[in-house]
C-alpha positions in Angstrom: -0.1 0.0 0.0 1.2 3.5 -0.8 -0.8 6.7 -0.5 -0.3 10.4 -0.5 -2.9 12.5 1.4 -3.5 15.8 3.2 -2.2 15.8 6.8 -5.3 18.0 7.9 -7.8 15.8 6.2 -6.2 12.5 7.6 -6.0 14.1 11.1 -9.8 15.1 11.0 -10.8 11.6 9.9 -8.6 10.0 12.8 -10.4 12.2 15.2 -13.8 10.9 14.1 -13.1 7.2 14.1 -10.9 7.3 17.2 -14.1 7.4 19.3 -14.5 3.7 18.5 -10.9 2.5 19.3 -10.6 0.2 22.4 -8.5 2.0 25.0 -7.4 -1.2 26.8 -8.0 -4.7 25.2 -6.3 -8.1 25.3 -6.5 -7.9 21.5 -3.9 -5.4 20.1 -5.7 -5.2 16.8 -8.7 -3.5 18.6 -6.4 -0.6 19.9 -5.6 0.1 16.3 -7.3 1.6 13.3 -7.6 -0.2 9.9 -6.5 1.9 6.7 -7.7 0.6 3.5 -6.6 2.2 0.3 -8.4 1.4 -3.1 -8.7 3.3 -6.2 -8.7 7.0 -5.1 -10.2 6.6 -1.7 -9.0 5.8 1.9 -11.2 4.0 4.4 -10.3 4.6 8.2 -12.1 2.1 10.5 -12.1 1.6 14.2 -14.0 -1.2 15.9 -14.0 -2.0 19.8 -16.7 -4.7 19.2 -19.3 -2.6 20.9 -19.4 0.3 18.3 -17.7 0.8 15.0 -17.0 4.1 13.1 -15.9 4.3 9.5 -14.9 7.4 7.5 -13.4 7.9 4.1 -11.6 10.7 2.1 -10.1 11.1 -1.3 -6.3 10.5 -1.8 -3.6 9.9 -4.2 -3.5 5.9 -4.0 -0.3 4.8 -5.8 -0.7 1.2 -4.4 -3.8 -0.5 -3.2 -3.6 -2.3 0.2 -4.5 -2.2 3.9 -2.9 -2.2 7.4 -3.8 -1.8 11.0 -1.8 0.8 13.1 -1.9 1.5 16.8 -4.4 4.3 16.9 -2.8 6.3 19.7 0.7 6.4 18.3 -0.5 6.9 14.6 -2.8 10.0 15.7 0.2 11.5 17.8 2.4 11.2 14.7 0.0 12.8 12.3 -1.2 15.6 14.3 2.5 16.7 14.9 3.6 16.6 11.3 4.8 20.0 10.0 4.0 19.5 6.3 0.4 19.2 4.8 1.4 16.3 2.6 1.8 12.8 4.1 3.1 9.7 2.4 2.1 6.4 3.9 3.7 3.3 2.5 3.4 -0.4 3.8 6.2 -2.9 3.1 7.1 -6.4 4.1 5.6 -7.8 7.4 3.3 -4.6 7.5 6.2 -2.3 8.3 4.7 1.1 7.7 6.8 4.1 6.6 5.3 7.6 7.2 7.0 10.7 5.6 6.1 14.2 5.7 8.5 17.2 5.1 11.9 16.2 6.6 10.2 13.8 9.1 10.3 10.0 8.6 8.8 7.3 10.9 9.0 3.6 10.5 6.4 1.7 12.7 5.3 -1.8 12.9 1.8 -2.5 11.5 -0.6 -5.4 12.2 -2.0 -7.9 9.8 -5.5 -6.4 8.6 -6.9 -9.9 8.3 -7.1 -10.0 12.2 -9.2 -6.8 12.3 -13.0 -7.5 12.9 -15.1 -6.4 10.2 -17.9 -4.0 10.9 -21.4 -5.7 10.8 -23.2 -5.3 7.6 -26.4 -3.5 8.4 -28.8 -4.5 5.5 -31.7 -2.4 6.8 -35.2 -3.6 7.2 -35.9 -0.1 8.8 -34.8 3.3 7.7 -35.5 6.8 8.9 -33.9 10.3 8.5 -33.9 13.0 11.1 -32.0 16.2 11.5 -28.7 16.1 13.3 -29.4 18.7 15.7 -32.6 17.0 16.8 -30.9 13.7 17.4 -28.1 15.5 19.3 -30.6 17.3 21.5 -32.6 14.1 22.1 -29.6 12.4 23.2 -28.1 15.0 25.6 -31.6 15.5 27.2 -32.0 11.9 28.1 -28.8 9.8 28.3 -27.8 11.1 31.6 -30.6 9.0 33.2 -29.3 5.7 31.7 -28.8 2.8 34.3 -25.0 2.7 35.3 -24.6 -1.0 36.4 -24.5 -4.1 34.4 -27.0 -6.2 36.3 -29.9 -4.9 34.2 -28.5 -4.8 30.7 -31.9 -3.7 29.0 -31.6 -0.3 30.9 -28.0 0.3 29.9 -29.2 2.2 26.9 -32.0 4.6 25.7 -35.2 3.4 24.2 -36.0 5.2 20.9 -39.6 4.9 19.7 -40.6 5.9 16.2 -44.1 5.9 14.9 -45.9 8.2 12.4 -44.5 11.7 12.7 -43.2 11.2 16.3 -39.8 10.2 17.7 -39.3 9.6 21.4 -36.4 8.8 23.6 -36.5 7.4 27.1 -33.9 6.6 29.8 -34.6 5.4 33.3 -32.4 3.9 36.1 -34.8 3.1 38.8 -34.6 6.3 40.6 -35.3 8.7 37.7 -36.7 9.0 34.3 -36.0 11.2 31.2 -38.4 11.4 28.5 -38.4 13.5 25.3 -40.7 13.7 22.2 -40.1 15.3 18.8 -41.9 15.8 15.6 -40.3 14.6 12.4 -41.2 15.3 8.8 -41.4 11.9 7.3 -43.9 9.5 8.4 -42.5 6.2 9.6 -43.8 2.9 10.7 -43.6 1.9 14.3 -40.1 0.8 15.5 -38.3 0.3 18.9 -34.7 0.4 19.4 -32.7 0.2 22.6 -29.4 2.0 21.8 -26.5 1.4 24.1 -25.3 4.6 26.2 -21.8 4.3 24.8 -22.9 4.7 21.2 -25.2 7.6 22.0 -22.5 9.5 23.8 -19.9 9.0 21.0 -22.7 9.8 18.3 -23.5 13.1 20.3 -19.8 14.2 20.0 -19.9 13.7 16.2 -23.2 15.1 15.5 -23.3 18.9 14.5 -25.8 21.5 15.4 -27.3 21.6 11.9 -30.5 20.9 10.2 -28.9 18.3 7.8 -30.3 14.9 7.8 -28.6 11.8 9.4 -30.0 8.3 8.3 -30.7 5.7 10.8 -30.9 2.1 9.4 -31.6 -0.8 11.6 -32.2 -4.6 11.8 -33.2 -6.6 14.9 -29.6 -6.6 16.3 -27.8 -3.5 14.9 -28.3 0.0 13.9 -26.1 2.3 11.8 -26.1 6.1 11.8 -25.0 7.4 8.3 -23.6 10.8 7.8 -21.9 12.3 4.7 -18.5 12.0 6.5 -19.0 8.8 8.6 -21.0 5.9 9.6 -21.4 4.6 13.2 -22.4 1.1 13.7 -23.6 -0.3 17.0 -25.3 -3.3 18.4 -28.7 -3.0 19.8 -29.7 -4.2 23.3 -32.0 -7.1 23.2 -34.9 -7.4 25.5 -38.3 -5.7 26.7 -37.8 -2.2 28.0 -39.7 -1.2 31.2 -43.2 0.2 30.7 -42.3 3.7 31.3 -45.7 5.2 30.4 -47.2 3.7 33.6 -44.7 5.9 35.5 -45.7 9.3 34.0 -49.3 9.4 34.8 -50.9 12.9 34.6 -53.1 12.1 37.7 -51.3 14.3 40.1 -53.4 16.4 42.5 -50.8 19.0 43.2 -49.4 20.9 40.3 -47.1 24.0 40.9 -45.8 26.3 38.2 -42.3 27.0 39.0 -39.3 29.1 37.2 -36.6 26.5 36.2 -33.6 28.9 36.8 -34.7 29.8 40.3 -35.3 26.3 41.5 -32.1 25.1 39.8 -30.1 27.8 41.5 -31.6 27.1 44.9 -31.0 23.4 44.7 -27.5 24.0 43.4 -26.8 26.3 46.4 -28.2 23.7 48.7 -25.9 21.1 47.4 -22.8 23.1 48.0 -22.5 22.0 51.6 -22.8 18.2 50.6 -19.0 17.1 50.7 -19.4 13.3 51.3 -22.0 10.8 50.2 -24.7 12.6 48.4 -27.3 9.9 49.0 -27.1 10.4 52.7 -27.5 14.2 52.5 -30.7 14.9 50.5 -31.9 18.3 49.5 -35.2 19.0 51.2 -38.0 20.8 49.3 -40.8 22.1 51.3 -43.9 23.3 49.2 -46.5 25.3 50.7 -47.8 28.8 51.6 -47.1 30.2 48.1 -43.4 29.3 48.6 -40.9 26.5 47.8 -38.3 26.3 50.6 -35.0 24.4 49.7 -32.7 23.3 52.5 -30.0 21.0 53.3 -28.2 20.1 56.6 -25.0 18.1 56.8 -22.3 17.6 59.2 -20.5 20.8 58.2 -23.5 23.1 58.1 -27.0 24.2 57.0 -28.5 26.0 54.0 -31.9 27.6 53.5 -33.4 29.2 50.4 -36.8 30.1 49.1 -38.8 30.7 45.9 -42.1 32.5 45.7 -44.7 30.5 43.7 -48.4 30.0 43.8 -49.2 26.7 45.7 -52.2 25.1 47.2 -52.9 25.0 51.0 -51.4 21.5 51.2 -47.8 21.2 52.9 -45.6 18.7 51.1 -42.1 17.9 52.2 -39.8 15.9 50.1 -36.0 14.9 49.9 -34.1 14.4 46.8 -30.7 13.6 45.5 -29.6 17.0 44.4 -27.7 15.6 41.3 -30.9 14.0 40.0 -33.0 17.2 40.3 -30.3 19.5 38.8 -29.7 17.2 35.8 -33.3 17.0 35.1 -33.9 20.9 35.4 -30.9 21.4 33.2 -32.4 19.4 30.5 -35.6 21.5 30.5 -35.6 24.0 27.6 -38.3 26.1 29.2 -38.4 29.2 31.4 -41.0 27.6 33.6 -42.2 24.2 34.3 -44.9 22.4 36.1 -44.0 20.3 39.2 -46.4 17.5 39.5 -46.7 15.7 43.0 -49.0 13.0 44.3 -47.6 13.0 47.8 -44.3 13.3 49.9 -43.4 9.7 49.1 -44.3 9.6 45.6 -42.3 10.6 42.6 -41.8 14.3 41.5 -42.7 14.8 37.9 -41.4 18.0 35.9 -43.3 18.6 32.8 -43.7 21.6 30.5 -46.4 24.3 31.2 -48.0 23.5 27.9 -47.7 20.4 25.7 -46.1 17.1 26.5 -42.7 17.2 24.8 -40.8 16.2 27.9 -41.2 14.6 31.2 -38.5 14.1 34.0 -39.3 12.0 36.9 -37.4 11.9 40.1 -38.0 9.6 43.1 -37.6 11.0 46.6 -35.3 9.8 49.3 -36.0 9.4 53.0 -35.3 12.5 55.0 
């Protein structure tokens, strides 16, 4: 293999695919990237067996071929080259020579036949949505994904598509995040449970633009196809929890509250929590046209108040401050409705109008 290419283009491509490189693996080939040169195109591929990313660019291909090179070392070399033209040539036993300007590197490559091929996703389902919508959907839900491995079906977000609606849900047993969006094209019903890692890496690649990204899926895999890359991930198999039963609107107490005020009060209350956050809940007392936010720990006490319109009922609840803050940060409204059934029941955060999002947080003992 021998190619001539732009250092900046190669560097940008490596930054895209590197998100699928295994950081620590018993298989050295998974810590590398596959370089495939054919005709006038170079494909760069990374695959850690959970997600795979492929990106391509045009180059002067003098001799076709392929090689696997350690990703970390290769990226460090390419980004520190002083000339914009890079020559990469693979010789016997995959010894790879990299030249640029006056610099020359010779590094040992690996046999590309050992590199795992990306799954071929011949779609039985396909939908296109805008990149900024998908990115927004991910960032406003993925924080609530279950973090342990004993409940694998909750280790990702549920994506539901039907008609002109697309929904994404994450829950971990203590909280729930739900978002709903409108899409232009009408689609038949589909449910995908997408792993957290794939969503987080995809959110880093997605640009804030209205251009479309295509999602193709089979029963076991999904691929997100952009003009500059494609990301392949396995899907989580199993039946997702019936989240709809958790977000009932039958809540007797509903209080309209400014998001920024409540978020600031909870954050200030959390400042005196220096040890186990689960043992130092933030107390929220609703009543008398006031929301009182307080917290008491071994080092001190904090008390804050927000004026709101409430019922005559007094309700006192305790919460993990992180869960409340993450839910409020994900709300893209100036005001929300706090829906409450009782002091030991979940708190639901919903929009003042419509049903585009729901955040649920379970109280803790105070």
